Backbone as XML, in Angstrom:
<?xml version="1.0"?>
<chain id="A" units="angstrom">
  <residue number="1" name="UNK">
    <atom name="N" x="52.000" y="38.733" z="23.945"/>
    <atom name="CA" x="52.390" y="38.006" z="25.035"/>
    <atom name="C" x="51.555" y="38.541" z="26.078"/>
  </residue>
  <residue number="2" name="UNK">
    <atom name="N" x="51.057" y="39.948" z="25.908"/>
    <atom name="CA" x="50.077" y="40.214" z="26.874"/>
    <atom name="C" x="48.746" y="39.427" z="26.904"/>
  </residue>
  <residue number="3" name="UNK">
    <atom name="N" x="48.351" y="38.885" z="25.838"/>
    <atom name="CA" x="46.906" y="38.508" z="26.047"/>
    <atom name="C" x="47.116" y="37.101" z="26.584"/>
  </residue>
  <residue number="4" name="UNK">
    <atom name="N" x="48.345" y="36.391" z="26.583"/>
    <atom name="CA" x="48.670" y="35.225" z="27.394"/>
    <atom name="C" x="48.820" y="35.364" z="29.101"/>
  </residue>
  <residue number="5" name="UNK">
    <atom name="N" x="49.204" y="36.573" z="29.249"/>
    <atom name="CA" x="49.150" y="36.847" z="30.643"/>
    <atom name="C" x="48.061" y="37.171" z="31.112"/>
  </residue>
  <residue number="6" name="UNK">
    <atom name="N" x="47.359" y="37.819" z="30.469"/>
    <atom name="CA" x="45.887" y="38.224" z="30.931"/>
    <atom name="C" x="45.341" y="36.901" z="31.082"/>
  </residue>
  <residue number="7" name="UNK">
    <atom name="N" x="45.354" y="35.896" z="30.013"/>
    <atom name="CA" x="44.681" y="34.754" z="30.445"/>
    <atom name="C" x="44.722" y="33.996" z="31.710"/>
  </residue>
  <residue number="8" name="UNK">
    <atom name="N" x="46.335" y="33.853" z="31.970"/>
    <atom name="CA" x="46.884" y="33.395" z="33.116"/>
    <atom name="C" x="46.179" y="34.220" z="34.341"/>
  </residue>
  <residue number="9" name="UNK">
    <atom name="N" x="45.983" y="35.147" z="34.314"/>
    <atom name="CA" x="45.480" y="36.071" z="35.610"/>
    <atom name="C" x="43.955" y="35.753" z="35.436"/>
  </residue>
  <residue number="10" name="UNK">
    <atom name="N" x="43.221" y="35.930" z="34.578"/>
    <atom name="CA" x="41.762" y="35.576" z="34.599"/>
    <atom name="C" x="41.758" y="33.784" z="35.043"/>
  </residue>
  <residue number="11" name="UNK">
    <atom name="N" x="42.409" y="33.069" z="34.450"/>
    <atom name="CA" x="42.800" y="31.541" z="34.874"/>
    <atom name="C" x="42.967" y="31.294" z="36.291"/>
  </residue>
  <residue number="12" name="UNK">
    <atom name="N" x="43.931" y="32.200" z="36.925"/>
    <atom name="CA" x="44.102" y="32.321" z="38.420"/>
    <atom name="C" x="42.813" y="32.569" z="39.093"/>
  </residue>
  <residue number="13" name="UNK">
    <atom name="N" x="42.325" y="33.912" z="38.539"/>
    <atom name="CA" x="41.299" y="34.302" z="39.573"/>
    <atom name="C" x="39.874" y="33.278" z="39.359"/>
  </residue>
  <residue number="14" name="UNK">
    <atom name="N" x="39.449" y="32.668" z="38.463"/>
    <atom name="CA" x="38.768" y="31.704" z="38.534"/>
    <atom name="C" x="39.048" y="30.128" z="39.523"/>
  </residue>
  <residue number="15" name="UNK">
    <atom name="N" x="40.510" y="30.162" z="39.421"/>
    <atom name="CA" x="40.819" y="28.754" z="40.441"/>
    <atom name="C" x="40.722" y="29.319" z="41.481"/>
  </residue>
  <residue number="16" name="UNK">
    <atom name="N" x="41.077" y="30.310" z="42.073"/>
    <atom name="CA" x="40.823" y="31.144" z="43.485"/>
    <atom name="C" x="39.230" y="30.984" z="43.901"/>
  </residue>
  <residue number="17" name="UNK">
    <atom name="N" x="38.692" y="31.479" z="42.711"/>
    <atom name="CA" x="37.094" y="31.197" z="43.373"/>
    <atom name="C" x="36.772" y="29.610" z="43.479"/>
  </residue>
  <residue number="18" name="UNK">
    <atom name="N" x="37.132" y="28.687" z="42.737"/>
    <atom name="CA" x="36.469" y="27.444" z="42.905"/>
    <atom name="C" x="37.240" y="26.960" z="43.899"/>
  </residue>
  <residue number="19" name="UNK">
    <atom name="N" x="38.343" y="27.243" z="44.167"/>
    <atom name="CA" x="39.028" y="26.480" z="45.401"/>
    <atom name="C" x="38.243" y="26.729" z="46.688"/>
  </residue>
  <residue number="20" name="UNK">
    <atom name="N" x="37.554" y="28.228" z="46.629"/>
    <atom name="CA" x="36.609" y="28.486" z="47.965"/>
    <atom name="C" x="35.454" y="27.942" z="48.070"/>
  </residue>
  <residue number="21" name="UNK">
    <atom name="N" x="34.944" y="27.464" z="46.690"/>
    <atom name="CA" x="33.532" y="26.867" z="47.012"/>
    <atom name="C" x="33.426" y="25.469" z="47.835"/>
  </residue>
  <residue number="22" name="UNK">
    <atom name="N" x="32.300" y="25.702" z="48.708"/>
    <atom name="CA" x="32.154" y="24.144" z="49.613"/>
    <atom name="C" x="31.127" y="23.906" z="49.635"/>
  </residue>
  <residue number="23" name="UNK">
    <atom name="N" x="30.357" y="22.561" z="49.402"/>
    <atom name="CA" x="29.439" y="22.028" z="49.291"/>
    <atom name="C" x="28.523" y="21.962" z="50.515"/>
  </residue>
  <residue number="24" name="UNK">
    <atom name="N" x="27.597" y="22.998" z="50.585"/>
    <atom name="CA" x="27.068" y="22.934" z="51.794"/>
    <atom name="C" x="26.080" y="21.749" z="52.141"/>
  </residue>
  <residue number="25" name="UNK">
    <atom name="N" x="25.728" y="20.832" z="51.218"/>
    <atom name="CA" x="25.248" y="19.697" z="51.330"/>
    <atom name="C" x="25.858" y="18.727" z="52.253"/>
  </residue>
  <residue number="26" name="UNK">
    <atom name="N" x="27.497" y="18.631" z="52.153"/>
    <atom name="CA" x="28.363" y="17.734" z="52.844"/>
    <atom name="C" x="28.019" y="17.680" z="54.336"/>
  </residue>
  <residue number="27" name="UNK">
    <atom name="N" x="27.768" y="18.861" z="55.237"/>
    <atom name="CA" x="27.794" y="18.376" z="56.766"/>
    <atom name="C" x="26.498" y="17.836" z="57.128"/>
  </residue>
  <residue number="28" name="UNK">
    <atom name="N" x="25.420" y="17.790" z="56.385"/>
    <atom name="CA" x="23.890" y="16.913" z="56.310"/>
    <atom name="C" x="24.233" y="15.567" z="55.833"/>
  </residue>
  <residue number="29" name="UNK">
    <atom name="N" x="24.755" y="15.576" z="54.576"/>
    <atom name="CA" x="24.924" y="14.249" z="53.911"/>
    <atom name="C" x="25.719" y="13.207" z="54.826"/>
  </residue>
  <residue number="30" name="UNK">
    <atom name="N" x="26.855" y="13.626" z="55.402"/>
    <atom name="CA" x="27.679" y="12.985" z="56.337"/>
    <atom name="C" x="27.270" y="13.024" z="57.689"/>
  </residue>
  <residue number="31" name="UNK">
    <atom name="N" x="26.143" y="13.666" z="58.280"/>
    <atom name="CA" x="25.484" y="13.535" z="59.219"/>
    <atom name="C" x="26.187" y="14.238" z="60.390"/>
  </residue>
  <residue number="32" name="UNK">
    <atom name="N" x="27.212" y="15.415" z="60.148"/>
    <atom name="CA" x="27.904" y="16.312" z="60.809"/>
    <atom name="C" x="27.174" y="17.020" z="62.112"/>
  </residue>
  <residue number="33" name="UNK">
    <atom name="N" x="25.836" y="17.513" z="60.966"/>
    <atom name="CA" x="24.639" y="18.077" z="61.843"/>
    <atom name="C" x="23.346" y="17.315" z="61.288"/>
  </residue>
  <residue number="34" name="UNK">
    <atom name="N" x="22.338" y="16.824" z="62.298"/>
    <atom name="CA" x="21.122" y="15.836" z="62.074"/>
    <atom name="C" x="20.239" y="15.996" z="62.857"/>
  </residue>
  <residue number="35" name="UNK">
    <atom name="N" x="19.159" y="16.161" z="62.410"/>
    <atom name="CA" x="17.695" y="16.436" z="63.275"/>
    <atom name="C" x="16.844" y="15.498" z="62.631"/>
  </residue>
  <residue number="36" name="UNK">
    <atom name="N" x="15.897" y="14.801" z="63.526"/>
    <atom name="CA" x="15.166" y="13.873" z="63.120"/>
    <atom name="C" x="13.992" y="14.656" z="62.339"/>
  </residue>
  <residue number="37" name="UNK">
    <atom name="N" x="13.876" y="15.754" z="62.665"/>
    <atom name="CA" x="12.881" y="16.751" z="61.676"/>
    <atom name="C" x="13.218" y="16.794" z="60.267"/>
  </residue>
  <residue number="38" name="UNK">
    <atom name="N" x="14.353" y="16.674" z="59.757"/>
    <atom name="CA" x="14.786" y="16.344" z="58.633"/>
    <atom name="C" x="14.524" y="15.356" z="57.727"/>
  </residue>
  <residue number="39" name="UNK">
    <atom name="N" x="14.192" y="14.545" z="58.590"/>
    <atom name="CA" x="13.530" y="13.085" z="58.046"/>
    <atom name="C" x="14.241" y="12.472" z="56.949"/>
  </residue>
  <residue number="40" name="UNK">
    <atom name="N" x="15.666" y="12.345" z="57.396"/>
    <atom name="CA" x="16.974" y="11.779" z="56.688"/>
    <atom name="C" x="17.254" y="12.588" z="55.348"/>
  </residue>
  <residue number="41" name="UNK">
    <atom name="N" x="16.595" y="13.537" z="55.033"/>
    <atom name="CA" x="16.779" y="14.712" z="54.034"/>
    <atom name="C" x="17.963" y="15.821" z="54.325"/>
  </residue>
  <residue number="42" name="UNK">
    <atom name="N" x="18.669" y="15.958" z="53.319"/>
    <atom name="CA" x="19.707" y="16.852" z="53.533"/>
    <atom name="C" x="19.437" y="17.904" z="52.405"/>
  </residue>
  <residue number="43" name="UNK">
    <atom name="N" x="18.354" y="18.067" z="51.698"/>
    <atom name="CA" x="18.033" y="18.960" z="50.693"/>
    <atom name="C" x="17.734" y="20.525" z="51.544"/>
  </residue>
  <residue number="44" name="UNK">
    <atom name="N" x="17.667" y="21.501" z="50.767"/>
    <atom name="CA" x="17.368" y="22.942" z="51.324"/>
    <atom name="C" x="16.170" y="22.763" z="51.831"/>
  </residue>
  <residue number="45" name="UNK">
    <atom name="N" x="15.263" y="22.199" z="51.514"/>
    <atom name="CA" x="13.896" y="22.480" z="51.994"/>
    <atom name="C" x="13.768" y="21.504" z="53.162"/>
  </residue>
  <residue number="46" name="UNK">
    <atom name="N" x="14.392" y="20.538" z="53.681"/>
    <atom name="CA" x="14.313" y="19.934" z="54.800"/>
    <atom name="C" x="15.067" y="20.767" z="55.885"/>
  </residue>
  <residue number="47" name="UNK">
    <atom name="N" x="16.227" y="20.916" z="55.374"/>
    <atom name="CA" x="17.307" y="21.640" z="56.311"/>
    <atom name="C" x="16.757" y="22.934" z="56.969"/>
  </residue>
  <residue number="48" name="UNK">
    <atom name="N" x="16.330" y="23.980" z="55.901"/>
    <atom name="CA" x="16.122" y="25.188" z="56.374"/>
    <atom name="C" x="14.887" y="25.559" z="57.505"/>
  </residue>
  <residue number="49" name="UNK">
    <atom name="N" x="13.934" y="24.724" z="57.363"/>
    <atom name="CA" x="12.879" y="24.850" z="58.485"/>
    <atom name="C" x="13.415" y="24.392" z="59.749"/>
  </residue>
  <residue number="50" name="UNK">
    <atom name="N" x="14.629" y="23.536" z="59.700"/>
    <atom name="CA" x="15.014" y="22.863" z="60.964"/>
    <atom name="C" x="15.878" y="24.144" z="61.687"/>
  </residue>
  <residue number="51" name="UNK">
    <atom name="N" x="16.826" y="24.821" z="60.613"/>
    <atom name="CA" x="17.887" y="25.766" z="61.187"/>
    <atom name="C" x="17.314" y="27.127" z="61.024"/>
  </residue>
  <residue number="52" name="UNK">
    <atom name="N" x="16.718" y="27.529" z="59.981"/>
    <atom name="CA" x="16.179" y="28.857" z="60.041"/>
    <atom name="C" x="14.799" y="29.036" z="59.479"/>
  </residue>
  <residue number="53" name="UNK">
    <atom name="N" x="13.928" y="28.731" z="60.623"/>
    <atom name="CA" x="12.425" y="28.791" z="60.427"/>
    <atom name="C" x="11.821" y="29.775" z="59.994"/>
  </residue>
  <residue number="54" name="UNK">
    <atom name="N" x="12.168" y="30.836" z="60.414"/>
    <atom name="CA" x="11.984" y="32.285" z="60.024"/>
    <atom name="C" x="11.858" y="32.468" z="58.359"/>
  </residue>
  <residue number="55" name="UNK">
    <atom name="N" x="12.817" y="31.879" z="57.640"/>
    <atom name="CA" x="12.498" y="31.777" z="56.375"/>
    <atom name="C" x="11.922" y="30.828" z="55.232"/>
  </residue>
  <residue number="56" name="UNK">
    <atom name="N" x="11.204" y="31.108" z="54.546"/>
    <atom name="CA" x="10.268" y="30.178" z="53.958"/>
    <atom name="C" x="10.023" y="30.425" z="52.361"/>
  </residue>
  <residue number="57" name="UNK">
    <atom name="N" x="9.752" y="29.307" z="51.902"/>
    <atom name="CA" x="9.336" y="29.755" z="50.429"/>
    <atom name="C" x="7.910" y="30.077" z="49.972"/>
  </residue>
  <residue number="58" name="UNK">
    <atom name="N" x="6.803" y="29.661" z="51.045"/>
    <atom name="CA" x="5.621" y="29.751" z="51.089"/>
    <atom name="C" x="4.975" y="30.894" z="50.351"/>
  </residue>
  <residue number="59" name="UNK">
    <atom name="N" x="5.260" y="32.198" z="50.378"/>
    <atom name="CA" x="4.719" y="33.151" z="49.906"/>
    <atom name="C" x="5.219" y="33.578" z="48.335"/>
  </residue>
  <residue number="60" name="UNK">
    <atom name="N" x="6.189" y="32.852" z="48.079"/>
    <atom name="CA" x="6.944" y="33.033" z="46.766"/>
    <atom name="C" x="5.796" y="32.266" z="45.533"/>
  </residue>
  <residue number="61" name="UNK">
    <atom name="N" x="6.001" y="32.809" z="44.535"/>
    <atom name="CA" x="5.357" y="32.151" z="43.331"/>
    <atom name="C" x="5.990" y="31.118" z="42.924"/>
  </residue>
  <residue number="62" name="UNK">
    <atom name="N" x="7.560" y="31.057" z="42.940"/>
    <atom name="CA" x="8.028" y="29.802" z="42.730"/>
    <atom name="C" x="8.550" y="29.232" z="44.079"/>
  </residue>
  <residue number="63" name="UNK">
    <atom name="N" x="8.275" y="28.098" z="44.238"/>
    <atom name="CA" x="8.542" y="27.704" z="45.718"/>
    <atom name="C" x="9.599" y="26.540" z="45.467"/>
  </residue>
  <residue number="64" name="UNK">
    <atom name="N" x="10.090" y="25.917" z="44.151"/>
    <atom name="CA" x="11.312" y="25.213" z="44.569"/>
    <atom name="C" x="12.153" y="24.917" z="43.267"/>
  </residue>
  <residue number="65" name="UNK">
    <atom name="N" x="12.813" y="24.405" z="43.193"/>
    <atom name="CA" x="14.076" y="24.217" z="41.997"/>
    <atom name="C" x="13.202" y="23.837" z="40.725"/>
  </residue>
  <residue number="66" name="UNK">
    <atom name="N" x="12.369" y="22.976" z="40.811"/>
    <atom name="CA" x="11.503" y="22.303" z="39.576"/>
    <atom name="C" x="10.879" y="23.318" z="39.172"/>
  </residue>
  <residue number="67" name="UNK">
    <atom name="N" x="10.126" y="23.877" z="40.052"/>
    <atom name="CA" x="8.980" y="25.222" z="39.495"/>
    <atom name="C" x="10.071" y="26.441" z="38.664"/>
  </residue>
  <residue number="68" name="UNK">
    <atom name="N" x="11.402" y="26.642" z="39.427"/>
    <atom name="CA" x="12.340" y="27.536" z="38.547"/>
    <atom name="C" x="12.913" y="27.270" z="37.513"/>
  </residue>
  <residue number="69" name="UNK">
    <atom name="N" x="13.131" y="25.750" z="37.386"/>
    <atom name="CA" x="13.544" y="25.527" z="35.830"/>
    <atom name="C" x="12.450" y="25.476" z="34.895"/>
  </residue>
  <residue number="70" name="UNK">
    <atom name="N" x="11.119" y="25.216" z="35.075"/>
    <atom name="CA" x="9.925" y="25.156" z="34.506"/>
    <atom name="C" x="9.894" y="26.896" z="34.016"/>
  </residue>
  <residue number="71" name="UNK">
    <atom name="N" x="9.927" y="27.968" z="35.038"/>
    <atom name="CA" x="9.514" y="28.969" z="34.870"/>
    <atom name="C" x="10.566" y="29.639" z="33.931"/>
  </residue>
  <residue number="72" name="UNK">
    <atom name="N" x="11.783" y="29.354" z="34.120"/>
    <atom name="CA" x="12.951" y="30.076" z="33.267"/>
    <atom name="C" x="13.015" y="29.476" z="31.797"/>
  </residue>
  <residue number="73" name="UNK">
    <atom name="N" x="12.309" y="28.292" z="31.314"/>
    <atom name="CA" x="11.980" y="27.996" z="30.518"/>
    <atom name="C" x="10.930" y="28.269" z="29.783"/>
  </residue>
  <residue number="74" name="UNK">
    <atom name="N" x="9.802" y="28.730" z="30.783"/>
    <atom name="CA" x="8.687" y="29.829" z="30.034"/>
    <atom name="C" x="8.963" y="31.028" z="30.094"/>
  </residue>
  <residue number="75" name="UNK">
    <atom name="N" x="9.674" y="31.820" z="30.756"/>
    <atom name="CA" x="10.199" y="33.126" z="30.386"/>
    <atom name="C" x="11.152" y="32.933" z="29.121"/>
  </residue>
  <residue number="76" name="UNK">
    <atom name="N" x="11.889" y="32.033" z="28.760"/>
    <atom name="CA" x="12.638" y="32.245" z="27.393"/>
    <atom name="C" x="11.892" y="31.787" z="26.130"/>
  </residue>
  <residue number="77" name="UNK">
    <atom name="N" x="10.577" y="31.418" z="26.697"/>
    <atom name="CA" x="9.579" y="31.025" z="25.301"/>
    <atom name="C" x="8.342" y="32.244" z="25.365"/>
  </residue>
  <residue number="78" name="UNK">
    <atom name="N" x="8.592" y="32.934" z="26.270"/>
    <atom name="CA" x="7.567" y="33.990" z="26.312"/>
    <atom name="C" x="7.393" y="34.739" z="25.241"/>
  </residue>
  <residue number="79" name="UNK">
    <atom name="N" x="6.231" y="35.040" z="24.457"/>
    <atom name="CA" x="6.042" y="36.105" z="23.105"/>
    <atom name="C" x="5.973" y="37.196" z="23.718"/>
  </residue>
  <residue number="80" name="UNK">
    <atom name="N" x="5.184" y="37.152" z="25.081"/>
    <atom name="CA" x="4.872" y="38.605" z="25.449"/>
    <atom name="C" x="6.044" y="39.294" z="26.747"/>
  </residue>
  <residue number="81" name="UNK">
    <atom name="N" x="6.415" y="40.541" z="26.170"/>
    <atom name="CA" x="7.425" y="40.914" z="27.426"/>
    <atom name="C" x="7.135" y="40.995" z="28.539"/>
  </residue>
  <residue number="82" name="UNK">
    <atom name="N" x="5.824" y="41.431" z="28.957"/>
    <atom name="CA" x="5.430" y="41.673" z="30.188"/>
    <atom name="C" x="5.583" y="40.455" z="31.089"/>
  </residue>
  <residue number="83" name="UNK">
    <atom name="N" x="5.166" y="39.305" z="30.371"/>
    <atom name="CA" x="5.018" y="37.925" z="30.940"/>
    <atom name="C" x="6.417" y="37.589" z="31.176"/>
  </residue>
  <residue number="84" name="UNK">
    <atom name="N" x="7.279" y="37.847" z="30.320"/>
    <atom name="CA" x="8.675" y="37.495" z="30.556"/>
    <atom name="C" x="9.149" y="37.974" z="31.664"/>
  </residue>
  <residue number="85" name="UNK">
    <atom name="N" x="8.767" y="39.362" z="32.012"/>
    <atom name="CA" x="9.334" y="40.088" z="32.952"/>
    <atom name="C" x="8.531" y="39.879" z="34.464"/>
  </residue>
  <residue number="86" name="UNK">
    <atom name="N" x="7.538" y="39.459" z="34.159"/>
    <atom name="CA" x="7.175" y="39.112" z="35.520"/>
    <atom name="C" x="7.671" y="37.574" z="36.130"/>
  </residue>
  <residue number="87" name="UNK">
    <atom name="N" x="7.738" y="36.824" z="34.975"/>
    <atom name="CA" x="8.796" y="35.646" z="35.490"/>
    <atom name="C" x="9.750" y="35.713" z="36.045"/>
  </residue>
  <residue number="88" name="UNK">
    <atom name="N" x="10.657" y="36.439" z="35.163"/>
    <atom name="CA" x="11.976" y="37.058" z="35.509"/>
    <atom name="C" x="12.106" y="37.840" z="37.151"/>
  </residue>
  <residue number="89" name="UNK">
    <atom name="N" x="11.097" y="38.329" z="37.328"/>
    <atom name="CA" x="10.976" y="38.832" z="38.515"/>
    <atom name="C" x="10.680" y="38.096" z="39.407"/>
  </residue>
  <residue number="90" name="UNK">
    <atom name="N" x="9.853" y="36.673" z="39.664"/>
    <atom name="CA" x="9.621" y="35.808" z="40.271"/>
    <atom name="C" x="10.853" y="34.731" z="40.516"/>
  </residue>
  <residue number="91" name="UNK">
    <atom name="N" x="11.336" y="34.756" z="39.123"/>
    <atom name="CA" x="12.949" y="33.745" z="39.462"/>
    <atom name="C" x="13.801" y="34.645" z="40.543"/>
  </residue>
  <residue number="92" name="UNK">
    <atom name="N" x="13.690" y="35.733" z="40.266"/>
    <atom name="CA" x="14.815" y="36.799" z="41.103"/>
    <atom name="C" x="14.532" y="36.535" z="42.457"/>
  </residue>
  <residue number="93" name="UNK">
    <atom name="N" x="13.020" y="36.469" z="42.942"/>
    <atom name="CA" x="12.635" y="36.416" z="44.158"/>
    <atom name="C" x="13.135" y="34.818" z="44.941"/>
  </residue>
  <residue number="94" name="UNK">
    <atom name="N" x="12.866" y="34.037" z="43.995"/>
    <atom name="CA" x="13.272" y="32.799" z="44.344"/>
    <atom name="C" x="14.838" y="32.847" z="44.305"/>
  </residue>
  <residue number="95" name="UNK">
    <atom name="N" x="15.554" y="32.937" z="43.708"/>
    <atom name="CA" x="16.855" y="33.020" z="43.894"/>
    <atom name="C" x="17.563" y="33.736" z="45.195"/>
  </residue>
  <residue number="96" name="UNK">
    <atom name="N" x="17.011" y="34.749" z="45.048"/>
    <atom name="CA" x="17.244" y="35.686" z="46.247"/>
    <atom name="C" x="17.153" y="35.069" z="47.787"/>
  </residue>
  <residue number="97" name="UNK">
    <atom name="N" x="15.797" y="34.252" z="47.940"/>
    <atom name="CA" x="15.515" y="33.516" z="49.235"/>
    <atom name="C" x="16.335" y="32.505" z="48.965"/>
  </residue>
  <residue number="98" name="UNK">
    <atom name="N" x="16.832" y="31.596" z="48.272"/>
    <atom name="CA" x="17.514" y="30.493" z="48.052"/>
    <atom name="C" x="18.886" y="30.964" z="48.151"/>
  </residue>
  <residue number="99" name="UNK">
    <atom name="N" x="19.276" y="31.846" z="48.151"/>
    <atom name="CA" x="20.971" y="32.545" z="48.098"/>
    <atom name="C" x="21.162" y="32.783" z="49.756"/>
  </residue>
  <residue number="100" name="UNK">
    <atom name="N" x="20.093" y="33.503" z="50.038"/>
    <atom name="CA" x="20.038" y="33.980" z="51.469"/>
    <atom name="C" x="19.576" y="32.884" z="52.150"/>
  </residue>
  <residue number="101" name="UNK">
    <atom name="N" x="18.970" y="31.823" z="52.312"/>
    <atom name="CA" x="18.640" y="30.559" z="52.955"/>
    <atom name="C" x="20.386" y="29.874" z="53.285"/>
  </residue>
  <residue number="102" name="UNK">
    <atom name="N" x="20.889" y="29.745" z="52.136"/>
    <atom name="CA" x="22.224" y="29.197" z="52.111"/>
    <atom name="C" x="23.550" y="30.185" z="53.290"/>
  </residue>
  <residue number="103" name="UNK">
    <atom name="N" x="22.922" y="31.419" z="52.911"/>
    <atom name="CA" x="23.954" y="31.848" z="53.725"/>
    <atom name="C" x="23.556" y="31.790" z="55.263"/>
  </residue>
  <residue number="104" name="UNK">
    <atom name="N" x="22.292" y="31.936" z="55.333"/>
    <atom name="CA" x="21.783" y="31.838" z="57.063"/>
    <atom name="C" x="21.986" y="30.461" z="57.379"/>
  </residue>
  <residue number="105" name="UNK">
    <atom name="N" x="21.850" y="29.445" z="56.622"/>
    <atom name="CA" x="22.441" y="27.906" z="57.355"/>
    <atom name="C" x="23.699" y="28.068" z="57.552"/>
  </residue>
  <residue number="106" name="UNK">
    <atom name="N" x="24.559" y="28.666" z="57.036"/>
    <atom name="CA" x="26.219" y="28.573" z="57.036"/>
    <atom name="C" x="26.294" y="29.449" z="58.262"/>
  </residue>
  <residue number="107" name="UNK">
    <atom name="N" x="25.738" y="30.489" z="58.680"/>
    <atom name="CA" x="25.684" y="31.470" z="60.055"/>
    <atom name="C" x="25.379" y="30.681" z="61.072"/>
  </residue>
  <residue number="108" name="UNK">
    <atom name="N" x="24.275" y="29.710" z="60.850"/>
    <atom name="CA" x="23.699" y="28.994" z="61.905"/>
    <atom name="C" x="24.703" y="27.850" z="62.230"/>
  </residue>
  <residue number="109" name="UNK">
    <atom name="N" x="25.400" y="26.830" z="61.242"/>
    <atom name="CA" x="26.380" y="26.114" z="61.598"/>
    <atom name="C" x="27.439" y="26.395" z="62.228"/>
  </residue>
  <residue number="110" name="UNK">
    <atom name="N" x="27.832" y="27.793" z="61.933"/>
    <atom name="CA" x="29.035" y="28.670" z="62.510"/>
    <atom name="C" x="28.811" y="28.623" z="63.862"/>
  </residue>
  <residue number="111" name="UNK">
    <atom name="N" x="27.505" y="29.405" z="64.197"/>
    <atom name="CA" x="27.477" y="29.545" z="65.459"/>
    <atom name="C" x="27.181" y="28.810" z="66.655"/>
  </residue>
  <residue number="112" name="UNK">
    <atom name="N" x="26.954" y="27.313" z="65.953"/>
    <atom name="CA" x="27.147" y="25.967" z="66.768"/>
    <atom name="C" x="28.490" y="25.082" z="66.964"/>
  </residue>
  <residue number="113" name="UNK">
    <atom name="N" x="29.687" y="25.288" z="65.880"/>
    <atom name="CA" x="30.593" y="25.278" z="66.352"/>
    <atom name="C" x="31.523" y="25.872" z="67.146"/>
  </residue>
</chain>
């Protein structure tokens, strides 16, 4: 019986987390916020320079999601541990900036309302 209660606790914790997930794309997709500078796009690549211009991917080895997917595949296929570690660090830098960018976009949107 204890295992079932534990599973319910985990299930409720996961449900609580997923209930609090919001799609950051929606305010831009439905044009609750729009700028001509985004040129009709609501991708993070279009939104970030408009709302948080001080954050940029330009200095990173991995610049976008496509590159990140390729890098992940290369990291998994790497025979050399040093190469795999280099790619891993580049992926972590990209993911860090991607996450920070979304947090800063939310902060900016909250400051506007």
